[in-house]
Structures are given as structure tokens and as C-alpha cells.
C-alpha positions as a Markdown table, in Angstrom:
| # | Residue | x | y | z |
|---|---|---|---|---|
| 1 | Gln | 85.2 | 70.5 | 90.4 |
| 2 | Val | 83.2 | 73.5 | 91.8 |
| 3 | Gln | 81.6 | 72.5 | 95.3 |
| 4 | Leu | 79.8 | 74.9 | 97.8 |
| 5 | Val | 79.4 | 73.8 | 101.0 |
| 6 | Glu | 77.3 | 76.4 | 103.1 |
| 7 | Ser | 76.9 | 76.5 | 107.0 |
| 8 | Gly | 75.6 | 78.2 | 110.0 |
| 9 | Gly | 72.1 | 77.7 | 109.5 |
| 10 | Gly | 69.7 | 77.0 | 112.9 |
| 11 | Leu | 66.8 | 77.4 | 114.6 |
| 12 | Val | 66.4 | 81.1 | 116.1 |
| 13 | Gln | 63.6 | 82.9 | 117.7 |
| 14 | Ala | 61.9 | 86.2 | 116.0 |
| 15 | Gly | 64.2 | 89.1 | 116.4 |
| 16 | Gly | 67.2 | 87.1 | 116.3 |
| 17 | Ser | 70.3 | 86.8 | 113.8 |
| 18 | Leu | 72.2 | 84.3 | 112.0 |
| 19 | Arg | 74.7 | 84.5 | 109.3 |
| 20 | Leu | 75.6 | 81.9 | 107.4 |
| 21 | Ser | 78.4 | 80.6 | 105.3 |
| 22 | Cys | 79.3 | 79.7 | 102.1 |
| 23 | Ala | 82.9 | 78.2 | 101.1 |
| 24 | Ala | 83.9 | 78.1 | 97.5 |
| 25 | Ser | 86.1 | 75.9 | 95.5 |
| 26 | Gly | 87.3 | 74.3 | 92.5 |
| 27 | Met | 86.1 | 78.1 | 90.5 |
| 28 | Asn | 87.5 | 81.8 | 90.2 |
| 29 | Phe | 86.3 | 83.1 | 93.0 |
| 30 | Arg | 87.2 | 86.4 | 93.4 |
| 31 | Ile | 85.5 | 87.0 | 89.6 |
| 32 | Asn | 82.2 | 85.1 | 90.3 |
| 33 | Thr | 78.9 | 86.3 | 91.2 |
| 34 | Met | 77.6 | 84.8 | 93.9 |
| 35 | Gly | 74.0 | 84.6 | 95.3 |
| 36 | Trp | 71.4 | 83.3 | 98.2 |
| 37 | Tyr | 68.4 | 81.7 | 97.4 |
| 38 | Arg | 65.6 | 79.7 | 99.6 |
| 39 | Gln | 63.2 | 77.6 | 99.8 |
| 40 | Ala | 60.1 | 77.0 | 102.2 |
| 41 | Pro | 58.2 | 73.9 | 102.2 |
| 42 | Gly | 55.6 | 73.9 | 99.1 |
| 43 | Lys | 57.4 | 77.0 | 98.0 |
| 44 | Gln | 59.5 | 78.5 | 95.1 |
| 45 | Arg | 63.2 | 78.8 | 95.2 |
| 46 | Glu | 63.7 | 82.3 | 95.6 |
| 47 | Leu | 66.4 | 84.9 | 95.1 |
| 48 | Val | 67.6 | 86.7 | 98.1 |
| 49 | Ala | 70.6 | 88.1 | 97.6 |
| 50 | Gly | 73.4 | 88.5 | 95.2 |
| 51 | Ile | 76.5 | 90.2 | 95.1 |
| 52 | Thr | 79.2 | 90.8 | 92.0 |
| 53 | Ser | 82.4 | 90.3 | 91.5 |
| 54 | Gly | 83.1 | 93.9 | 92.1 |
| 55 | Gly | 80.7 | 94.2 | 95.4 |
| 56 | Ser | 77.7 | 95.4 | 94.0 |
| 57 | Thr | 74.7 | 93.8 | 95.6 |
| 58 | Asn | 70.9 | 93.5 | 95.2 |
| 59 | Tyr | 68.2 | 92.2 | 97.9 |
| 60 | Ala | 65.0 | 90.7 | 97.5 |
| 61 | Asp | 62.3 | 92.9 | 98.3 |
| 62 | Ser | 61.2 | 90.7 | 101.7 |
| 63 | Val | 64.6 | 90.9 | 103.1 |
| 64 | Lys | 66.1 | 94.6 | 102.3 |
| 65 | Gly | 67.3 | 96.4 | 105.7 |
| 66 | Arg | 67.6 | 92.6 | 107.1 |
| 67 | Phe | 70.0 | 90.7 | 105.3 |
| 68 | Thr | 73.5 | 91.9 | 104.1 |
| 69 | Ile | 75.6 | 89.6 | 101.9 |
| 70 | Ser | 79.3 | 90.1 | 102.0 |
| 71 | Arg | 82.3 | 88.6 | 100.4 |
| 72 | Asp | 86.1 | 87.8 | 101.3 |
| 73 | Asn | 87.7 | 86.8 | 97.9 |
| 74 | Ala | 90.8 | 86.1 | 100.4 |
| 75 | Lys | 88.4 | 82.7 | 101.6 |
| 76 | Asn | 86.8 | 82.1 | 98.9 |
| 77 | Thr | 83.9 | 82.4 | 101.3 |
| 78 | Val | 80.4 | 84.7 | 100.8 |
| 79 | Tyr | 78.3 | 85.3 | 103.6 |
| 80 | Leu | 74.6 | 86.2 | 104.4 |
| 81 | Gln | 74.1 | 88.2 | 108.1 |
| 82 | Met | 70.4 | 88.1 | 108.9 |
| 83 | Asn | 69.1 | 90.1 | 111.6 |
| 84 | Ser | 65.4 | 90.7 | 112.5 |
| 85 | Leu | 64.4 | 86.9 | 111.4 |
| 86 | Lys | 60.7 | 86.3 | 111.2 |
| 87 | Pro | 59.1 | 83.3 | 110.8 |
| 88 | Glu | 58.4 | 83.4 | 107.2 |
| 89 | Asp | 61.8 | 83.5 | 106.6 |
| 90 | Thr | 62.1 | 79.6 | 107.6 |
| 91 | Ala | 63.2 | 78.4 | 105.3 |
| 92 | Val | 66.5 | 75.6 | 103.3 |
| 93 | Tyr | 68.7 | 78.3 | 102.0 |
| 94 | Tyr | 71.3 | 77.4 | 99.1 |
| 95 | Cys | 74.4 | 79.5 | 97.9 |
| 96 | Asn | 74.4 | 79.8 | 94.2 |
| 97 | Ala | 77.2 | 79.9 | 91.8 |
| 98 | Pro | 76.3 | 81.1 | 88.1 |
| 99 | Arg | 79.3 | 79.9 | 85.9 |
| 100 | Met | 79.7 | 79.2 | 82.6 |
| 101 | Gly | 75.8 | 79.3 | 81.5 |
| 102 | Tyr | 75.9 | 76.7 | 84.5 |
| 103 | Asp | 73.8 | 77.2 | 88.2 |
| 104 | Tyr | 76.1 | 75.3 | 90.8 |
| 105 | Trp | 74.1 | 74.2 | 94.5 |
| 106 | Gly | 75.5 | 74.2 | 98.1 |
| 107 | Gln | 73.6 | 71.0 | 99.7 |
| 108 | Gly | 71.6 | 73.8 | 101.9 |
| 109 | Thr | 71.7 | 74.7 | 104.8 |
| 110 | Gln | 68.1 | 75.0 | 107.3 |
| 111 | Val | 66.3 | 78.3 | 108.7 |
| 112 | Thr | 64.1 | 77.8 | 111.3 |
| 113 | Val | 62.7 | 80.8 | 112.7 |
| 114 | Ser | 60.0 | 80.4 | 115.7 |
| 115 | Ser | 57.4 | 83.2 | 116.7 |
């Protein structure tokens, strides 16, 4: 059974940094595209960043130049390094693994950026 467990969220001041981690199990991690999404109160869930099995990345325009997605296949873990955080980055961040036509999600981790 696929499991995704996020960690690393918290409260940070504007301009600060956080690194989120997502540990995956129950899947062949190294061949799977992975992604980070976020959902702010009253808003739809949106893609933040994605990384393919080959290491190609894509980012939402709002985070380009500030966030970096990476993966460690030896640890079955995907990371999201978030720098220069803004209050509008406040949201619950979810790890995502699309697999065989189905989306697997972690439980989410709260990121709160104070002004």
C-alpha cells in the first residue's frame, strides 16, 4: 500500500525558509513522478512543484526562483526547499504521487508565514 508522510512544516516569519520532506513507501519510488501541492483556506488545491523520475522539474509561477524540489531515490524521499517565504505561501502542503491513473496523497503539513 502506498504511503506518503510529510514533515517539516511550521511557523516562520516572512523572508524565512523551510524544508519539507515526503517519505514514500509501498511503491517503486525511483520511477514515479512526485509533486508538491498546497491548499490555502477557501482556495483550491494547486500544484507547487513537480519532479519526474529523470529529475526534470516544473514550478508554479508564484514560487519560481524561491522554491526547489528535489528527490533522493536512495531514501525514497522528495523534498521542497522553500526560501524567501511570503505570507501568501501560507497553506497546507501535500505530497502527491500519481500512479497508474490514481493520485496518492499524504496527510499534509501546515506552513504558516507571518508578516
